[in-house]
C-alpha positions in Angstrom: 149.7 208.2 128.2 149.9 208.2 124.5 150.4 204.4 124.4 147.4 203.9 126.6 145.2 206.0 124.3 146.5 204.1 121.3 145.3 200.8 122.9 141.9 202.3 123.5 141.6 203.7 120.1 142.4 200.3 118.6 140.0 198.5 121.1 142.7 196.0 122.0 142.6 193.5 124.7 143.7 194.8 128.1 144.8 191.9 130.3 143.4 193.2 133.6 140.7 192.2 136.0 138.5 195.1 134.9 137.2 195.6 131.4 138.2 198.6 129.3 135.5 200.2 127.2 135.7 202.7 124.4 133.6 205.8 125.1 132.1 205.8 121.7 131.0 202.2 121.5 127.5 202.2 119.9 124.6 200.9 121.9 124.1 198.2 119.3 127.6 196.8 119.8 127.8 193.1 120.6 128.5 192.1 124.2 128.6 188.4 125.1 129.8 186.1 127.9 131.8 183.1 126.6 132.8 180.1 128.7 135.8 178.3 127.3 136.5 174.6 128.1 139.2 174.0 130.6 141.6 172.7 128.0 141.0 175.7 125.7 144.1 177.6 124.5 142.3 180.8 125.4 142.4 180.0 129.1 146.1 179.1 129.2 147.9 181.7 131.2 150.8 181.5 128.8 148.7 182.8 126.0 149.3 186.5 125.5 146.7 189.2 125.3 147.6 189.8 121.7 147.2 186.1 120.9 143.7 186.1 122.4 142.8 189.3 120.7 143.9 187.9 117.3 141.9 184.7 117.8 138.8 186.5 119.1 138.9 189.0 116.2 139.1 186.1 113.8 136.2 184.3 115.3 134.1 187.5 115.5 135.0 188.7 112.1 135.9 192.1 113.5 139.1 194.0 114.5 137.1 196.3 116.8 137.1 193.9 119.7 137.9 193.9 123.4 137.5 191.4 126.2 138.0 190.9 129.9 138.0 188.0 132.4 135.1 187.0 134.7 137.0 183.9 135.7 139.8 181.9 134.1 137.3 180.3 131.7 134.7 183.1 131.4 135.4 185.9 129.0 133.3 189.0 128.3 133.8 189.9 124.7 132.7 193.2 123.0 132.6 194.0 119.3 131.7 197.4 118.1 130.5 196.3 114.7 129.0 192.9 115.3 125.6 192.3 117.1 125.4 190.2 120.2 123.3 187.6 118.4 126.0 187.2 115.7 128.8 187.0 118.3 127.0 184.3 120.1 126.5 182.3 116.9 130.1 182.6 115.9 131.7 181.7 119.3 129.2 178.9 119.9 130.5 177.1 116.9 134.0 176.8 118.3 135.0 173.4 119.6 136.6 174.7 122.8 133.6 176.8 123.8 131.2 175.4 126.4 128.6 178.1 125.9 128.1 181.7 124.6 125.3 183.9 125.7 124.5 187.6 125.2 125.2 189.9 128.1 122.0 191.8 128.5 120.8 194.7 130.7 118.8 194.0 133.8 116.6 196.5 135.6 115.1 197.1 139.0 111.6 195.7 138.8 108.9 198.4 138.4 107.0 197.9 141.6 105.2 201.2 142.2 105.2 203.1 145.5 101.4 203.7 145.5 100.1 202.6 148.9 97.1 200.7 147.6 99.0 198.8 144.9 99.0 195.7 147.1 95.2 195.5 146.5 95.6 195.7 142.7 96.0 192.0 142.2 94.9 192.4 138.6 98.1 194.3 137.6 100.4 191.7 139.1 101.1 188.1 138.0 100.3 185.8 140.9 96.6 185.3 140.0 95.6 183.4 136.8 93.4 186.3 135.7 96.0 189.1 136.3 97.6 190.9 133.4 101.3 191.1 134.5 101.5 194.9 134.2 104.7 194.7 136.3 106.4 192.9 133.4 105.1 195.5 130.9 106.4 198.4 133.1 109.9 196.9 132.8 109.5 197.7 129.0 107.5 200.9 129.1 105.3 203.0 131.4 103.5 204.7 128.6 104.0 207.8 126.5 102.6 211.3 127.0 102.3 211.5 123.3 99.4 209.1 123.4 96.0 210.2 124.8 93.2 207.9 126.1 89.8 209.5 125.7 87.5 208.4 128.5 83.9 208.7 127.2 81.9 208.4 130.4 80.2 210.4 133.1 83.0 212.9 133.2 86.0 213.0 135.6 86.8 214.7 138.9 89.4 217.0 137.3 90.9 217.9 140.7 91.7 214.3 141.7 95.4 214.3 142.8 96.1 211.0 140.9 95.3 212.9 137.6 97.7 215.8 138.3 99.3 217.0 135.0 97.7 214.2 133.0 94.4 215.7 131.9 93.9 217.3 128.5 91.1 219.9 127.9 88.0 217.9 127.4 84.3 218.6 126.6 80.8 217.9 127.9 78.6 216.6 125.1 75.4 216.1 127.1 72.9 218.3 125.3 70.1 218.4 127.9 70.5 220.1 131.2 68.3 217.7 133.1 70.7 214.9 132.1 73.9 216.7 132.7 73.1 217.9 136.2 75.2 221.0 135.7 72.6 223.5 134.7 73.3 223.6 131.0 73.9 221.6 127.9 77.1 221.1 126.0 80.1 223.0 127.2 83.8 222.8 127.7 83.7 221.5 131.3 83.8 217.7 131.4 83.6 217.5 135.2 81.5 214.8 136.7 78.9 216.7 138.7 77.2 213.5 139.9 74.8 211.1 138.3 72.5 210.4 141.3 68.8 209.9 140.7 66.6 211.5 143.3 62.9 210.8 143.9 62.2 214.1 142.2 64.1 212.9 139.2 62.3 209.6 139.0 58.9 211.4 139.2 59.9 213.9 136.5 58.0 213.1 133.2 61.3 213.6 131.3 62.7 210.5 132.9 59.5 208.4 132.4 61.4 205.9 130.1 64.4 205.6 132.3 64.7 202.1 133.7 66.0 203.4 137.1 62.9 203.4 139.3 64.4 204.1 142.7 66.8 206.7 144.1 70.5 206.0 143.4 73.7 207.6 144.5 76.3 209.0 142.1 78.7 206.4 140.8 81.8 208.5 139.8 82.0 205.9 137.0 84.2 208.1 134.7 86.6 208.9 137.5 87.0 205.2 138.3 87.5 204.2 134.7 90.1 206.9 134.1 92.0 205.8 137.2 92.1 202.2 136.1 93.4 203.2 132.7 95.9 205.9 133.5 96.2 207.1 137.1 99.7 208.2 137.9 101.9 205.3 139.0 104.8 205.3 141.4 103.9 208.6 143.0 103.4 207.3 146.6 99.7 208.2 146.3 96.6 206.0 146.0 96.7 203.5 143.2 98.6 202.9 140.0 97.0 203.1 136.7 97.9 200.6 133.9 99.5 203.4 131.8 101.5 205.9 133.8 102.5 208.1 130.9 99.4 208.5 128.8 97.4 211.7 128.9 93.7 211.5 129.7 91.1 213.2 127.5 87.8 213.5 129.5 84.7 213.4 127.3 81.4 213.6 129.2 78.6 211.7 127.4 76.7 210.1 130.3 74.7 211.8 132.9 71.6 210.9 134.9 70.2 207.7 133.5 73.0 207.2 131.0 73.3 209.0 127.7 71.8 209.3 124.2 73.4 207.9 121.1 73.7 211.2 119.3 75.6 212.8 122.2 77.9 209.7 122.5 78.7 209.6 118.8 79.4 213.3 118.8 81.8 212.7 121.7 83.5 209.8 119.8 84.1 211.9 116.7 85.4 214.9 118.6 87.7 212.8 120.8 89.3 211.3 117.7 89.9 214.7 116.1 86.9 214.8 113.7 85.0 218.1 113.6 81.6 218.3 115.2 79.3 221.2 114.2 78.9 223.8 117.0 81.8 222.5 119.0 85.4 223.8 118.9 87.8 221.4 117.2 89.8 219.1 119.5 93.5 220.1 119.4 94.6 216.9 121.2 93.0 213.9 119.5 93.2 210.6 121.3 94.6 207.4 119.8 92.5 205.3 122.1 88.8 205.8 123.1 87.6 203.9 126.1 83.9 203.4 126.0 82.7 201.5 129.1 79.2 201.9 127.6 76.6 199.5 126.3 73.0 199.3 125.2 70.7 196.7 123.7 70.3 195.9 120.0 72.6 195.5 117.1 75.3 198.0 116.0 73.5 200.9 114.3 74.7 202.6 111.1 75.7 205.9 112.9 77.9 204.0 115.4 79.5 202.0 112.6 80.1 205.1 110.5 81.8 206.8 113.5 84.0 203.8 114.2 85.0 203.5 110.5 85.9 207.2 110.4 88.0 206.9 113.6 89.8 203.8 112.4 90.8 205.7 109.2 92.4 208.3 111.4 94.3 205.6 113.4 92.0 205.8 116.4 91.1 202.6 118.3 87.8 202.2 120.1 87.8 199.9 123.2 84.4 198.9 124.5 82.6 196.3 126.6 80.7 193.0 126.0 78.2 194.0 128.8 77.1 193.0 132.2 73.8 191.2 131.7 75.0 187.6 132.0 74.0 187.3 128.4 75.3 185.2 125.5 75.2 188.3 123.2 77.4 191.4 123.2 75.9 194.9 123.7 76.2 197.8 121.3 78.6 199.3 120.3 80.6 196.2 121.3 79.0 194.3 118.4 80.2 196.8 115.8 83.0 196.0 113.4 86.5 197.3 114.1 86.2 197.8 117.8 88.2 196.0 120.5 85.4 194.4 122.6 86.4 193.3 126.1 84.8 190.8 128.4 85.8 190.1 132.0 87.5 187.3 134.0 87.7 186.7 137.7 91.0 186.4 139.6 91.1 182.7 138.8 90.6 183.3 135.1 87.0 182.0 135.0 84.1 184.0 133.6 82.3 185.9 136.3 78.5 185.7 136.6 77.8 189.1 135.1 80.0 189.2 132.0 78.4 188.8 128.6 80.0 186.5 126.1 79.8 186.3 122.3 81.9 185.9 119.1 82.4 189.6 118.9 84.5 189.6 122.0 88.2 190.1 121.2 89.9 189.7 124.7 89.1 189.3 128.3 90.6 191.2 131.2 90.1 191.3 135.0 86.7 192.7 135.9 86.6 191.9 139.6 84.1 189.9 141.6 83.0 190.2 145.3 80.7 187.7 147.0 82.5 187.9 150.3 83.0 190.6 153.0 85.5 192.1 153.1 85.9 192.0 149.3 89.3 190.6 148.2 89.2 190.6 144.4 87.5 193.9 143.5 89.1 196.6 141.3 90.7 199.4 143.3 90.6 202.8 141.7 90.1 206.6 142.0 86.8 207.9 143.2 84.9 210.5 145.2 83.1 210.4 148.6 80.0 212.3 147.5 76.8 210.4 147.5 75.1 213.1 145.3 77.3 216.0 144.3 81.1 215.8 144.5 82.8 216.0 147.9 86.3 214.8 148.8 88.4 212.9 146.2 89.1 209.4 147.4 89.9 205.8 146.4 87.5 202.9 146.0 89.5 200.0 147.4 88.0 196.5 146.9 84.5 197.8 146.9 81.8 195.2 146.3 80.1 197.4 143.7 83.3 198.0 141.7 83.2 195.1 139.3 82.1 194.7 135.7 83.3 194.7 132.1 83.3 198.5 132.5 86.5 198.1 134.6 88.0 195.4 132.3 87.9 197.7 129.3 90.1 200.5 130.6 92.7 197.9 131.6 92.9 196.9 127.9 92.7 200.6 126.8 95.7 201.4 129.0 97.8 198.6 127.4 96.7 199.5 123.9 97.9 203.0 124.5 101.2 201.7 125.8 101.5 199.7 122.6 100.9 202.7 120.4 103.4 204.7 122.5 106.1 202.2 121.8 105.2 201.7 118.1 103.3 204.8 116.8 102.8 203.2 113.3 100.4 200.6 114.7 96.9 200.8 113.2 93.9 200.0 115.3 93.7 196.6 113.6 97.4 196.0 114.3 96.8 196.6 118.0 93.7 194.3 118.1 95.5 191.5 116.4 98.6 191.8 118.5 96.6 191.9 121.8 94.8 188.7 120.6 97.9 186.9 119.4 99.7 187.6 122.7 96.9 186.6 125.0 97.3 183.9 127.6 95.1 180.8 127.2 92.1 180.6 129.5 92.5 178.2 132.5 90.0 175.3 133.0 88.2 174.2 136.1 87.2 170.6 135.7 84.1 171.1 137.9 82.6 173.8 135.6 81.1 173.6 132.1 82.4 175.5 129.1 80.8 178.8 128.5 78.1 179.8 127.7 76.7 177.1 130.0 77.2 178.1 133.6 77.1 176.4 137.0 77.4 177.6 140.6 81.0 177.8 141.6 82.7 177.8 145.0 81.5 181.3 145.9 77.9 180.5 144.9 78.0 182.6 141.7 77.3 181.4 138.1 80.7 180.6 136.5 82.0 178.8 133.4 85.2 178.0 131.6 85.9 180.6 129.0 86.5 179.5 125.4 87.9 181.5 122.4 84.4 181.3 120.9 82.8 183.1 123.9 85.3 185.2 125.8 87.8 186.3 123.1 91.3 185.1 122.2 92.4 184.7 125.8 93.3 186.7 128.9 95.2 190.0 128.4 98.9 189.7 128.9 100.3 193.2 129.2 104.0 192.3 128.9 103.4 190.0 125.9 101.3 192.6 124.2 104.1 195.2 124.6 106.6 192.7 123.2 104.3 192.0 120.3 103.9 195.7 119.7 107.7 196.3 119.6 108.3 193.4 117.2 108.4 193.8 113.5 105.3 192.8 111.6 105.1 192.0 107.9 102.2 193.8 106.2 101.2 193.1 102.6 99.6 195.9 100.6 97.9 195.1 97.4 94.5 194.1 95.9 92.5 191.1 97.0 90.7 190.7 93.7 92.0 191.0 90.1 91.1 189.9 86.6 92.9 187.2 84.8 95.7 188.7 82.6 96.0 191.8 84.8 99.4 192.3 86.5 99.0 192.3 90.3 101.7 193.9 92.5 102.1 193.2 96.2 104.3 195.2 98.4 105.7 195.0 102.0 107.4 198.3 102.3 104.6 199.5 104.8 105.4 196.7 107.2 105.4 197.8 110.9 109.0 197.6 112.0 110.3 197.9 115.6 111.9 201.3 116.2 115.3 201.7 114.7 115.0 198.5 112.6 115.0 198.0 108.8 114.0 195.1 106.5 117.2 193.0 105.9 115.7 190.3 103.7 112.4 189.2 102.1 111.1 185.8 100.9 107.9 185.6 98.9 106.3 182.2 98.4 103.5 181.2 96.0 101.4 179.0 98.3 98.4 178.3 96.0 97.8 179.0 92.4 100.9 177.6 90.7 98.6 176.2 87.9 97.8 179.7 86.8 100.7 181.9 87.7 104.2 182.4 89.0 105.9 185.2 90.9 108.2 187.6 89.1 110.5 187.8 92.1 110.8 186.3 95.5 113.3 188.5 97.4 112.4 192.1 96.7 110.2 194.5 98.7 107.5 193.9 96.1 106.5 191.1 93.8 104.1 190.8 91.0 102.3 188.2 88.9 99.8 187.8 86.1 97.3 184.9 86.3 96.4 183.1 83.1 93.1 181.8 84.5 90.6 182.1 87.3 90.9 180.8 90.8 92.6 181.8 94.1 96.2 182.9 94.3 97.6 182.7 97.9 101.0 184.3 98.5 103.0 184.4 101.8 106.0 186.5 102.7 108.5 186.4 105.5 110.6 189.4 106.4 113.8 189.4 108.5 114.6 192.7 110.2 118.0 194.2 111.0 117.9 192.6 114.4 117.3 189.1 113.0 113.6 188.9 114.0 111.3 187.4 111.5 107.6 188.0 110.7 105.3 186.2 108.2 101.9 186.9 106.8 99.9 185.9 103.7 97.2 187.2 101.4 94.8 185.7 99.0 93.8 187.2 95.7 90.6 186.1 93.9 91.2 185.9 90.2 88.1 186.5 88.1 87.5 186.1 84.4 88.9 188.8 82.1 86.5 191.4 80.9 88.8 192.9 78.2 89.2 196.1 80.2 92.3 195.1 82.1 95.3 197.4 82.6 98.9 197.0 83.4 99.6 194.5 80.7 96.1 193.8 79.4 93.9 190.7 80.0 95.5 188.3 77.6 97.8 187.1 80.4 100.5 186.1 77.9 103.7 188.1 78.3 104.9 186.8 74.9 101.7 188.1 73.2 102.4 191.5 74.7 105.9 191.6 73.3 104.8 190.3 69.9 102.1 193.0 69.7 104.7 195.6 70.7 107.2 194.4 68.0 104.4 194.4 65.4 103.5 198.0 66.3 107.1 199.1 66.1 107.3 197.5 62.7 104.3 199.3 61.4 105.6 202.6 62.8 109.0 202.0 61.1 107.3 201.3 57.8 105.2 204.4 58.0 108.3 206.4 58.8 110.1 205.0 55.8 107.1 205.8 53.5 106.9 209.4 54.7 110.6 209.9 53.9 
């Protein structure tokens, strides 16, 4: 037994059909499959295990190595202190190696057991407009440490597909007639129904409401919440995009919508910002879904709220609108929000979706012109026409379509991204969702948006462009992969005076979990006529410009897994005012040193005279 343990401790080759593993091999250890050519010495039966071990150790650059046969030519090689990527590179260089590839983990595909999942085409990958949530679920199902606030009509808190997912929310509707629950603001964010009766329509209080005929309750907030984060794989109903995230219900819409002041108060509270007269929120959300829109430009109060939320790391996801317009509704036209438009199952723009340059991304919004409906959005609901009755599911309902349903799909993915990489800022998430988007498909019989034409199902359609419908169609898997990759981030000024030393730093780069920065390469792209970089391979670099102009600097980082990320920044250099710091405005390092030497000389002379 002692000799066997000695072999294991040394991680020697064991010439058997089954591989031998050390129990303490780190998860980061290299593991590769190498196919040797038929004439390779390593496949000759006469070669001893010790000879193979010696050769493999030399190639790998490691003595902590073991291997096993798959076939006479295929070897599985492990190294405890060399990564798989490095092992592949080293073995692939050998003349007698046909190929070398990493041996990676494979998993059972995350197909949820929810009985209505077969109707959720938008979470799958067969339709051009779908988001491939299945691929994303192979990477993550979401984190309970991240909450999605649903600012809407409230939620049916007792719906079984929200079990153990709801955080204590709040009702911000300040007028009892709007809230339909007998009072104003309170701690119960339940959706009590948003129906408009004949009595409501005739009430002078609702005189300015555009709804002029009786309507049933929509259960809009319950539907939105289900799309974003209903429990997945629980053999019940439907699957949400994000199975792990918590839901924070914030009621801001009642009969005939909601008022800006109630909505803005709900936004601030949801993100952990104190609102007078309301208890502080102990569970701030990282993502706010606002399937809400109104006419006009972004107002100062909305922009102020969004800016405050962004400073606390909170992302606001909202809609482009459903008016078939070429402009985006408010607050989707505010700065710093993630504005979502909709696509059909075929990836084309549906008739209802607004377009505009403020749109960041498009996601499935559903469309139904046929009976039965095939490409609606299936989600959680309630059977009540007026007040709440039995909790239920809306499966491919004709009415369930719109950018309101596209936004929570994006919100669910954004929360998954933040769960896998908590250091991501709202802007990081927006940029990574955009950069990972799939291109829009093109139907040659239709014009480019915003011009529309009648499509096959007799609705107005057009081919989306990046100028109208955002960067592309949401790709959930690609977005998660983008979130978990390292991203170079430069911190430093964007303006400076000539002669003032400018320092740029990449130590706050967003790194994938468990990784570190292995190497750095700074490059002076523009501005060589007026400056040079003090260093090009440290976490920070600095320069001092001798004249005015634009200095553009790029940086590429390589992390400990070998992944690279590049970014750049431009600094506008203005004329010196004489008030510069960090070396003054003269710009001449030699002048600074001469001045210093002269000052030392004067001090020395004064010292001698005083003696």
